[in-house]
C-alpha positions in Angstrom: -5.0 -13.3 7.1 -6.7 -16.3 5.6 -4.5 -19.4 5.5 -3.2 -20.3 2.0 -1.4 -23.4 0.6 1.1 -21.9 -1.8 3.6 -23.7 -4.0 7.3 -23.9 -3.0 8.0 -20.5 -1.5 11.7 -19.5 -1.1 13.3 -17.3 1.5 10.9 -15.0 3.4 8.0 -16.8 1.7 9.1 -15.2 -1.6 8.3 -17.2 -4.8 10.3 -17.3 -8.0 10.7 -13.9 -9.5 9.0 -12.8 -12.7 10.5 -10.4 -15.2 10.2 -6.6 -14.5 7.6 -5.2 -16.8 7.0 -1.5 -17.2 4.1 -0.7 -19.6 5.9 2.2 -21.3 3.3 2.0 -24.2 0.7 3.1 -21.7 2.4 6.0 -19.8 5.1 8.6 -20.0 7.1 10.7 -17.6 6.8 14.4 -17.7 8.1 17.4 -15.7 5.4 19.1 -13.8 5.3 22.5 -12.1 5.9 22.1 -8.4 5.6 18.3 -8.4 8.7 17.1 -10.1 8.7 14.3 -12.7 5.3 12.6 -12.8 3.6 9.8 -14.7 0.8 10.4 -17.2 -1.3 8.0 -19.3 -0.5 8.3 -23.0 -3.1 5.7 -24.0 -6.4 4.5 -22.6 -5.7 2.2 -19.5 -8.6 -0.1 -18.6 -9.4 -0.6 -14.9 -7.4 -3.5 -13.4 -4.5 -3.2 -15.8 -1.1 -3.9 -14.3 1.0 -0.9 -15.4 4.2 -1.6 -13.4 5.7 -4.8 -12.2 9.0 -3.5 -10.9 12.1 -4.9 -9.1 13.6 -2.9 -6.3 16.9 -1.0 -6.7 17.7 -1.4 -3.0 16.0 -3.2 -0.1 17.0 -2.4 3.5 15.8 -3.2 7.0 13.2 -1.0 8.5 15.8 -0.1 11.2 18.4 0.9 8.6 20.1 4.3 9.1 22.1 6.5 6.8 25.3 4.4 6.5 23.3 1.3 5.6 21.3 3.1 2.9 24.4 4.7 1.5 26.2 1.4 1.4 23.3 -0.2 -0.5 23.3 2.5 -3.1 27.1 2.5 -3.5 27.0 -1.3 -4.1 24.7 -0.9 -7.1 26.0 -0.9 -10.7 26.8 2.6 -12.1 23.6 2.8 -14.2 21.4 1.8 -11.2 23.2 4.3 -9.0 22.5 7.0 -11.5 18.8 6.0 -11.5 18.8 6.3 -7.7 20.5 9.7 -7.6 18.0 11.1 -10.1 15.1 10.6 -7.8 13.5 13.5 -5.8 14.8 14.3 -2.4 12.3 16.4 -0.3 12.6 15.2 3.2 14.4 17.3 5.8 17.7 16.3 7.5 17.1 14.1 10.5 18.0 15.4 14.0 19.8 12.1 14.7 23.5 12.8 14.3 24.9 9.8 16.1 25.5 8.1 12.8 28.0 10.9 11.9 30.1 10.2 14.9 30.1 6.5 14.0 31.0 7.2 10.4 33.9 9.5 11.6 35.3 6.7 13.8 35.6 4.4 10.8 36.6 7.0 8.2 40.2 6.8 7.0 40.1 9.2 4.0 41.3 12.8 3.7 39.9 15.0 6.5 38.9 17.7 4.1 36.7 15.2 2.3 34.7 14.1 5.3 32.0 16.8 5.1 31.4 15.8 1.5 30.9 12.2 2.5 28.4 13.2 5.1 26.5 15.3 2.6 26.4 12.3 0.2 25.0 10.1 3.0 22.4 12.8 3.8 21.4 13.0 0.1 21.0 9.3 -0.2 18.9 9.3 3.0 16.7 12.1 1.8 16.0 10.2 -1.5 15.3 7.1 0.5 12.9 8.8 2.9 11.0 10.5 0.0 10.6 7.5 -2.2 10.6 4.3 -0.1 7.9 1.7 -0.4 6.9 -0.9 2.2 7.7 -4.6 1.6 5.7 -7.0 3.8 6.5 -10.7 3.7 4.3 -13.7 4.6 6.6 -14.7 7.5 6.1 -11.3 9.1 9.3 -9.6 7.9 9.0 -5.9 7.1 11.5 -4.1 4.9 11.7 -0.9 2.8 12.7 -0.6 -0.8 13.2 1.9 -3.6 11.4 1.3 -7.0 12.5 4.2 -9.3 9.7 4.0 -11.9 7.0 3.7 -9.3 8.6 6.5 -7.3 7.5 8.9 -10.1 3.9 8.4 -9.0 2.6 11.4 -7.1 0.1 11.2 -4.3 -3.7 11.9 -4.5 -6.4 11.3 -1.9 -8.6 10.0 -4.6 -6.0 7.8 -6.4 -6.5 6.2 -9.8 -3.8 3.5 -9.3 -3.0 1.2 -6.4 0.5 0.0 -5.4 1.5 -3.0 -3.3 4.7 -5.2 -3.0 3.9 -8.7 -4.1 6.2 -11.2 -2.2 5.1 -14.1 -4.4 6.9 -12.5 -7.4 9.3 -10.2 -5.5 8.0 -7.1 -7.4 6.0 -3.9 -6.6 2.9 -3.8 -8.7 0.8 -0.9 -9.9 -2.7 -1.5 -11.1 -5.3 0.9 -12.5 -8.2 1.4 -10.0 -10.5 2.8 -12.7 -10.5 3.5 -16.4 -7.8 6.1 -17.1 -7.9 8.4 -20.1 -4.9 9.6 -22.1 -3.4 12.7 -20.5 -4.5 11.9 -16.9 -1.8 11.8 -14.3 -1.3 8.4 -12.6 -1.7 9.0 -8.8 -1.4 6.5 -6.0 -2.0 7.1 -2.3 0.9 7.3 0.1 -1.3 7.1 3.2 -4.6 5.7 4.5 -7.1 8.0 2.9 -10.0 7.3 5.3 -9.4 10.5 7.2 -10.6 14.2 6.8 -8.4 16.7 5.0 -6.6 18.2 8.0 -5.5 14.7 9.2 -4.4 13.6 5.7 -2.3 16.7 5.2 -0.7 16.2 8.6 0.2 12.6 7.7 1.7 13.7 4.4 4.1 16.3 6.0 6.9 13.7 6.0 7.0 13.8 2.2 7.6 17.6 2.3 4.4 18.8 0.5 1.0 20.1 1.3 -1.5 18.1 -0.6 -3.5 20.1 -3.1 -5.4 17.2 -4.8 -9.0 17.6 -5.9 -10.2 16.1 -2.7 -8.1 18.3 -0.4 -9.0 21.4 -2.4 -12.7 20.6 -2.7 -15.1 23.1 -1.3 -17.6 20.2 -0.6 -17.8 20.1 3.1 -20.0 17.0 2.9 -17.2 15.1 1.2 -14.8 15.9 4.0 -17.5 14.9 6.6 -17.8 11.6 4.8 -14.1 11.0 5.2 -14.4 11.9 8.9 -17.2 9.4 9.2 -15.1 6.7 7.5 -12.2 7.5 9.9 -14.5 6.9 12.8 -16.1 3.7 11.3 -12.8 2.1 10.4 -11.5 2.7 14.0 -14.6 1.2 15.5 -14.7 -1.8 13.1 -11.1 -2.6 13.8 -11.5 -2.2 17.5 -14.6 -4.4 17.5 -12.8 -7.1 15.4 -10.0 -7.2 18.0 -12.6 -7.6 20.7 -14.2 -10.4 18.7 -10.8 -12.1 18.5 -10.5 -12.0 22.3 -14.0 -13.3 22.8 -13.6 -16.2 20.4 -16.8 -18.2 19.9 -18.4 -16.4 22.9 -19.0 -13.2 20.9 -22.8 -12.6 21.0 -25.0 -12.5 17.9 -26.0 -9.0 18.7 -22.4 -7.9 18.6 -22.1 -9.3 15.1 -25.2 -7.3 14.2 -23.7 -4.1 15.5 -20.5 -4.6 13.6 -22.4 -5.4 10.4 -24.3 -2.1 10.7 -21.0 -0.2 10.9 -19.6 -2.1 8.0 -22.7 -1.5 5.9 -22.5 2.2 6.6 -18.8 2.2 5.7 -19.5 0.4 2.4 -22.2 3.0 1.5 -19.8 5.9 2.3 -16.9 4.2 0.3 -19.2 3.7 -2.7 -20.1 7.4 -2.5 -16.4 8.3 -2.3 -15.6 5.8 -5.1 -13.1 4.0 -2.8 -12.6 0.5 -4.2 -9.1 -0.3 -2.9 -8.0 -3.6 -1.3 -7.4 -1.7 2.0 -10.7 0.1 2.1 -13.7 -1.5 0.4 -11.9 -4.9 0.2 -11.2 -4.9 3.9 -14.8 -4.1 4.9 -16.4 -6.6 2.4 -14.0 -9.3 3.7 -15.2 -8.7 7.2 -18.9 -8.6 6.0 -18.4 -12.0 4.3 -17.0 -13.6 7.4 -19.5 -12.1 9.7 -22.3 -12.9 7.3 -21.4 -16.6 7.2 -21.0 -16.8 11.0 -24.5 -15.2 11.3 -26.1 -17.6 8.8 -26.4 -15.1 5.9 -24.9 -17.4 3.3 -26.5 -15.9 0.2 -25.4 -12.3 1.0 -22.0 -13.5 2.1 -21.5 -15.2 -1.3 -22.2 -12.0 -3.1 -19.8 -10.0 -0.8 -17.1 -12.7 -1.3 -17.4 -12.4 -5.1 -16.9 -8.6 -4.8 -13.8 -9.2 -2.7 -12.3 -11.4 -5.4 -13.0 -8.8 -8.0 -11.4 -6.0 -5.9 -8.2 -8.0 -5.1 -7.9 -9.0 -8.8 -8.2 -5.4 -9.9 -5.9 -3.9 -7.2 -3.3 -6.7 -6.9 -3.6 -9.2 -9.6 -4.3 -13.0 -9.8 -0.7 -13.8 -8.6 -1.1 -12.0 -5.2 -1.6 -13.6 -1.8 -4.6 -11.4 -1.3 -6.3 -12.7 -4.4 -5.7 -16.3 -3.5 -7.1 -15.6 0.0 -10.2 -14.0 -1.6 -10.7 -17.2 -3.7 -10.5 -19.3 -0.5 -13.1 -17.0 1.1 -15.4 -17.2 -1.9 -15.2 -21.0 -2.0 -16.1 -21.1 1.7 -18.9 -18.6 1.1 -20.3 -20.6 -1.9 -20.3 -23.7 0.4 -22.3 -21.8 3.0 -19.4 -21.5 5.4 -20.0 -25.0 6.7 -16.5 -26.4 6.1 -14.3 -23.8 7.8 -15.6 -22.0 10.9 -12.1 -21.8 12.2 -10.9 -20.1 9.0 -13.8 -17.6 9.2 -13.1 -16.8 12.8 -9.4 -15.9 12.2 -8.4 -12.3 12.2 -7.7 -10.2 9.1 -6.2 -7.4 11.1 -2.5 -6.8 10.4 
């Protein structure tokens, strides 16, 4: 990622917390047939609006198993425990049973109660598996957390909101990707959506449902073909970016041109699919800006950089690391890239 000079980060690069803010005047929760409790707009929500800014109920290591999750839940105050147990649990029991033997070895309660304890651990785990969100920190740490209000958002392969954990404020944020009308369901994407329907549905199996969103159910074969093209383009672009990193300053001009052709094709397809997320269009335009500056296309790069700033502001907010990185990139682009060739040459791949 682009290097940033941030003010006084705390542990894990986390900055002072802001208050949790859930815009209940903009949305409501409703029971839906077959999809549990979901979130719906009850007022007009303009594109870019931050709808949720939510603190986690629990945060655990990526390597956490059933006992650690259950302990985290049990340590919560009663009202927060209740909020956790109310969440959907749709994942299947894991085949790993070693933790049960470990639990038995430390269990000193009534023998007749042990099965009930195991069931409680499995229920806590199922809720965790169904509702967890990723938390990535600037120092490279990776954890998983439960955010009960955000967990009400169902998946769609053409989402109208975007979620991301913001380590600068220690909150999960949800922003509107487009103007949302009253009555529309708020949908985020659980997965990378640059894949055809068959692949996306396979990726979603872990959540225990078969996606039936408008994209997956669309009879438009051309749309599915565009998603397949995007899958291929993203793979090639990322592979070529890795190759560029290995080559350093020796990467030939013609290779930049080949990558730019792929990026431009990807941008056209994303515009057709109305993909304007940080992880899709934002990613490609960031690469286009960097490559454009390194190729001497300063004017075009400045326009692309301005688009990246707008995308990151809409998806993540002005207080996000990504938005600050986009501002640095735009400043570099406006200066014609002369001041920071090292910055432009660094990788944006995770």
